[in-house]
Each structure stands twice: as C-alpha cells, then as structure tokens.
C-alpha positions as CSV (number, residue, x, y, z in Angstrom):
1,M,23.3,68.5,40.6
2,T,21.3,66.1,38.6
3,K,19.6,67.0,35.3
4,K,16.1,66.8,36.9
5,R,17.1,69.0,39.7
6,L,18.6,71.6,37.3
7,Q,15.4,71.5,35.3
8,K,13.4,72.3,38.5
9,V,15.7,75.2,39.4
10,M,15.5,76.7,35.9
11,A,11.7,76.3,35.9
12,A,11.6,78.2,39.3
13,V,13.9,80.9,37.9
14,Y,11.6,81.2,34.8
15,Q,8.5,81.5,36.9
16,K,10.0,84.2,39.2
17,Y,12.1,86.2,36.7
18,G,10.8,85.5,33.2
19,Q,12.3,84.5,29.9
20,T,15.0,87.1,29.5
21,I,16.7,86.6,32.9
22,T,16.3,82.8,32.6
23,A,18.1,82.9,29.2
24,E,20.9,84.9,30.6
25,I,21.3,82.5,33.6
26,A,21.3,79.5,31.2
27,D,23.9,81.2,29.0
28,N,26.1,82.0,32.0
29,R,25.8,78.5,33.3
30,R,26.8,77.1,29.9
31,N,29.8,79.5,29.7
32,V,31.0,78.4,33.2
33,G,30.7,74.8,32.2
34,F,32.8,75.3,29.0
35,R,35.4,77.4,30.9
36,Y,36.0,74.7,33.6
37,A,35.8,71.9,31.1
38,T,38.6,73.6,29.1
39,L,40.6,74.2,32.3
40,S,40.3,70.6,33.4
41,G,42.2,69.4,30.3
42,L,39.7,66.6,29.7
43,S,39.2,65.6,26.1
44,M,37.1,63.0,24.2
45,G,37.7,61.3,21.0
46,M,35.8,58.9,18.7
47,D,37.7,56.0,20.3
48,D,36.1,56.8,23.6
49,F,32.6,55.8,22.4
50,D,31.3,52.4,21.5
51,P,30.1,52.1,17.9
52,L,26.3,52.0,17.3
53,R,25.5,48.5,16.2
54,D,22.1,49.5,14.8
55,S,23.3,52.6,12.9
56,P,22.5,51.1,9.4
57,K,18.9,50.6,10.5
58,F,18.7,54.1,11.9
59,I,20.1,55.5,8.6
60,T,17.7,53.5,6.5
61,T,14.7,54.6,8.7
62,G,15.7,58.2,8.5
63,E,16.1,58.1,4.7
64,T,12.7,56.5,4.4
65,R,11.1,59.2,6.6
66,S,12.9,61.9,4.7
67,A,11.7,60.6,1.4
68,N,8.1,60.3,2.6
69,I,8.2,63.9,3.9
70,S,9.6,65.2,0.6
71,D,6.8,63.3,-1.3
72,Q,4.1,64.8,1.0
73,Y,5.6,68.3,0.3
74,E,5.8,67.8,-3.4
75,Q,2.2,66.6,-3.5
76,G,1.0,69.7,-1.5
77,F,-0.1,67.8,1.6
78,I,2.2,69.8,3.9
79,N,3.7,73.3,3.7
80,D,7.3,74.3,3.9
81,D,7.2,74.9,7.7
82,E,5.7,71.5,8.3
83,R,8.3,69.9,6.1
84,H,11.1,71.4,8.1
85,R,9.6,70.4,11.5
C-alpha cells in the first residue's frame, strides 16, 4: 500500500467513524508495523545513510530563524504560543 493510498483509506475511515475510532485504527496499524519490523530482524545504522552535504547550511539557516523568532518574542511582536509554533 502506498502512502497516498493509506491516506485515502484513513480519510475514509475518519469520515465514516470519526476521530476516536480513526486514532485507534492508526495506533493499531503502527503497533502491527513495529511488531513485524521487530520480528523481521531488520536494523538500520548511521552507516546505512548518506551524509547530508548541505547540513552546515541547514544548521546556519535554522539558527538564524531561531534568533529572529527569539528577537520578535523579546520585543513583544509575537506571543509564547506563536514563538513555539
């Protein structure tokens, strides 16, 4: 099942049964996935992933954005909820 197909199925479940039942189904699906992933014996390590070449740029951009948001909060332009979002 593709990600898009699963989204459609869960949307249909939500429309028919509501939020509580949909949440239970999503939790059960996650638990089944974890159970079978554990039984399969597959594992991943850091060496299985290619390093991000642009990570220094991402870190610098994030730090700049964080500093700007902190400045806006300290100056009273945004409230605490907006700062966390």
